[in-house]
Every structure is written in structure tokens, then in C-alpha cells.
C-alpha atoms as an extended CHARMM CRD file, in Angstrom:
* protein
*
        84  EXT
         1         1  UNK       CA             17.6820000000       10.5700000000       13.5840000000  PROA      1               0.0000000000
         2         2  UNK       CA             15.9490000000        7.4060000000       14.8360000000  PROA      2               0.0000000000
         3         3  UNK       CA             15.9400000000        4.0060000000       13.2630000000  PROA      3               0.0000000000
         4         4  UNK       CA             14.0470000000        3.3410000000       10.0810000000  PROA      4               0.0000000000
         5         5  UNK       CA             10.3370000000        2.6360000000       10.4610000000  PROA      5               0.0000000000
         6         6  UNK       CA              8.8370000000        0.5100000000        7.7370000000  PROA      6               0.0000000000
         7         7  UNK       CA              5.3010000000       -0.4200000000        6.8400000000  PROA      7               0.0000000000
         8         8  UNK       CA              4.1110000000       -3.7270000000        8.1910000000  PROA      8               0.0000000000
         9         9  UNK       CA              1.1260000000       -5.7700000000        7.0880000000  PROA      9               0.0000000000
        10        10  UNK       CA             -0.3190000000       -8.1430000000        9.6710000000  PROA      10              0.0000000000
        11        11  UNK       CA             -1.7670000000      -11.5590000000        8.9340000000  PROA      11              0.0000000000
        12        12  UNK       CA             -4.9160000000       -9.9300000000        7.5870000000  PROA      12              0.0000000000
        13        13  UNK       CA             -5.1240000000       -7.1300000000        5.0060000000  PROA      13              0.0000000000
        14        14  UNK       CA             -6.9860000000       -4.9480000000        7.5090000000  PROA      14              0.0000000000
        15        15  UNK       CA             -4.1610000000       -5.0480000000       10.0650000000  PROA      15              0.0000000000
        16        16  UNK       CA             -1.5020000000       -2.6700000000        8.7450000000  PROA      16              0.0000000000
        17        17  UNK       CA              1.1090000000       -1.1070000000       10.9700000000  PROA      17              0.0000000000
        18        18  UNK       CA              4.6640000000        0.1530000000       11.2140000000  PROA      18              0.0000000000
        19        19  UNK       CA              7.7320000000       -1.7720000000       12.3290000000  PROA      19              0.0000000000
        20        20  UNK       CA             11.1500000000       -0.6890000000       13.5590000000  PROA      20              0.0000000000
        21        21  UNK       CA             14.0350000000       -3.1420000000       13.2170000000  PROA      21              0.0000000000
        22        22  UNK       CA             11.5660000000       -5.8530000000       12.2300000000  PROA      22              0.0000000000
        23        23  UNK       CA              9.3710000000       -5.4290000000       15.3450000000  PROA      23              0.0000000000
        24        24  UNK       CA              5.8890000000       -3.9230000000       15.1480000000  PROA      24              0.0000000000
        25        25  UNK       CA              5.6410000000       -0.6040000000       17.0280000000  PROA      25              0.0000000000
        26        26  UNK       CA              2.1440000000        0.5580000000       16.0070000000  PROA      26              0.0000000000
        27        27  UNK       CA             -0.7310000000       -1.2760000000       14.3450000000  PROA      27              0.0000000000
        28        28  UNK       CA             -4.3030000000       -0.8590000000       13.1510000000  PROA      28              0.0000000000
        29        29  UNK       CA             -7.0410000000       -3.4220000000       13.5600000000  PROA      29              0.0000000000
        30        30  UNK       CA            -10.3210000000       -2.9000000000       11.7450000000  PROA      30              0.0000000000
        31        31  UNK       CA            -13.4090000000       -3.2770000000       13.8960000000  PROA      31              0.0000000000
        32        32  UNK       CA            -15.2040000000       -4.6900000000       10.8680000000  PROA      32              0.0000000000
        33        33  UNK       CA            -13.2510000000       -7.9440000000       11.2140000000  PROA      33              0.0000000000
        34        34  UNK       CA            -14.8010000000       -8.6750000000       14.6070000000  PROA      34              0.0000000000
        35        35  UNK       CA            -18.0870000000       -6.8000000000       14.0220000000  PROA      35              0.0000000000
        36        36  UNK       CA            -17.1100000000       -4.1850000000       16.6100000000  PROA      36              0.0000000000
        37        37  UNK       CA            -18.4030000000       -0.6310000000       16.6080000000  PROA      37              0.0000000000
        38        38  UNK       CA            -14.8630000000        0.7940000000       16.5170000000  PROA      38              0.0000000000
        39        39  UNK       CA            -11.4230000000        0.0530000000       15.0850000000  PROA      39              0.0000000000
        40        40  UNK       CA             -8.2570000000        0.0190000000       17.1850000000  PROA      40              0.0000000000
        41        41  UNK       CA             -4.9550000000        1.8290000000       16.7150000000  PROA      41              0.0000000000
        42        42  UNK       CA             -2.4540000000        0.1640000000       19.0400000000  PROA      42              0.0000000000
        43        43  UNK       CA              1.0530000000        0.7190000000       20.3320000000  PROA      43              0.0000000000
        44        44  UNK       CA              3.3370000000       -2.2240000000       21.1530000000  PROA      44              0.0000000000
        45        45  UNK       CA              5.8070000000       -2.3200000000       24.0680000000  PROA      45              0.0000000000
        46        46  UNK       CA              8.6220000000       -1.9950000000       21.4790000000  PROA      46              0.0000000000
        47        47  UNK       CA              7.4600000000        1.5730000000       20.7870000000  PROA      47              0.0000000000
        48        48  UNK       CA              8.6930000000        2.5190000000       24.2920000000  PROA      48              0.0000000000
        49        49  UNK       CA              6.5210000000        5.6290000000       24.5330000000  PROA      49              0.0000000000
        50        50  UNK       CA              6.6080000000        5.6040000000       28.3380000000  PROA      50              0.0000000000
        51        51  UNK       CA              5.5310000000        8.8450000000       30.0000000000  PROA      51              0.0000000000
        52        52  UNK       CA              7.2120000000       10.2970000000       33.0930000000  PROA      52              0.0000000000
        53        53  UNK       CA              3.8690000000       10.1050000000       34.9020000000  PROA      53              0.0000000000
        54        54  UNK       CA              3.9110000000        6.3250000000       34.5790000000  PROA      54              0.0000000000
        55        55  UNK       CA              0.6300000000        6.3990000000       32.6100000000  PROA      55              0.0000000000
        56        56  UNK       CA              0.2790000000        6.2430000000       28.8190000000  PROA      56              0.0000000000
        57        57  UNK       CA             -2.1890000000        4.7740000000       26.3320000000  PROA      57              0.0000000000
        58        58  UNK       CA             -1.4590000000        1.5160000000       24.5650000000  PROA      58              0.0000000000
        59        59  UNK       CA             -4.4270000000        1.7350000000       22.1850000000  PROA      59              0.0000000000
        60        60  UNK       CA             -7.0000000000        4.1590000000       20.8320000000  PROA      60              0.0000000000
        61        61  UNK       CA            -10.5790000000        3.4820000000       19.6960000000  PROA      61              0.0000000000
        62        62  UNK       CA            -11.4770000000        4.9690000000       16.3050000000  PROA      62              0.0000000000
        63        63  UNK       CA            -14.9180000000        5.4540000000       14.7950000000  PROA      63              0.0000000000
        64        64  UNK       CA            -14.6950000000        8.5070000000       12.5430000000  PROA      64              0.0000000000
        65        65  UNK       CA            -11.4740000000       10.3400000000       13.4810000000  PROA      65              0.0000000000
        66        66  UNK       CA            -11.2290000000       14.0810000000       12.9300000000  PROA      66              0.0000000000
        67        67  UNK       CA             -8.2240000000       15.7500000000       11.3290000000  PROA      67              0.0000000000
        68        68  UNK       CA             -6.9620000000       16.5600000000       14.8400000000  PROA      68              0.0000000000
        69        69  UNK       CA             -7.2030000000       12.8790000000       15.8140000000  PROA      69              0.0000000000
        70        70  UNK       CA             -5.3560000000       11.8270000000       12.6490000000  PROA      70              0.0000000000
        71        71  UNK       CA             -2.6450000000       14.3680000000       13.4300000000  PROA      71              0.0000000000
        72        72  UNK       CA             -2.3120000000       13.0080000000       16.9810000000  PROA      72              0.0000000000
        73        73  UNK       CA             -1.9890000000        9.4410000000       15.6470000000  PROA      73              0.0000000000
        74        74  UNK       CA              0.6400000000       10.5810000000       13.1290000000  PROA      74              0.0000000000
        75        75  UNK       CA              2.5860000000       12.0490000000       16.0570000000  PROA      75              0.0000000000
        76        76  UNK       CA              2.4210000000        8.6950000000       17.8720000000  PROA      76              0.0000000000
        77        77  UNK       CA              3.7830000000        6.9470000000       14.7450000000  PROA      77              0.0000000000
        78        78  UNK       CA              6.6360000000        9.4930000000       14.5000000000  PROA      78              0.0000000000
        79        79  UNK       CA              7.5240000000        9.1130000000       18.1890000000  PROA      79              0.0000000000
        80        80  UNK       CA              7.4140000000        5.3070000000       17.9650000000  PROA      80              0.0000000000
        81        81  UNK       CA              9.7080000000        5.3750000000       14.9400000000  PROA      81              0.0000000000
        82        82  UNK       CA             12.1950000000        7.8360000000       16.3890000000  PROA      82              0.0000000000
        83        83  UNK       CA             12.5620000000        6.1450000000       19.7660000000  PROA      83              0.0000000000
        84        84  UNK       CA             15.9280000000        4.4800000000       20.3810000000  PROA      84              0.0000000000
């Protein structure tokens, strides 16, 4: 099994995330903080989710995510936490 992933809270209450070995791998930033129309779910380089194609997302825009979108984000969190 991969290393332990722990909850992380950024400098603001609306910036939670998950860390592995003390380094943030995924994070959430509320769009309300900057008066944006969407929030951001981001992936740090430490997550190392590189795709063979050489192309992969480093962030996702969220307005009102569906259950399918939440499931996809949960998969990203699992992959980021399990990566060695």
C-alpha cells in the first residue's frame, strides 16, 4: 500500500487538501475567496499523476459537481495518496 495521506488545512479555512509525507498532493480553493464563479480542485507536482500521453490535468474547475464528478475527484485523491 502507498504512503499515508493526511488531511491538510491551508492558510485559510477554505483551502483544505491532502498531504503525503508532509507535502500537499491535492488541494481545494474556494472561488468565494476571490469572488470567482468557480472553485478549484488542484493537484501538486508531488502527486506525480503523470500520464503516458504526456498530458494530464493539474486542476479542475468546480461549480456544482455531480456525483460522477465527486467520484472522479475521489479517484484522483486515492491515486495521489497511493503514488510512490
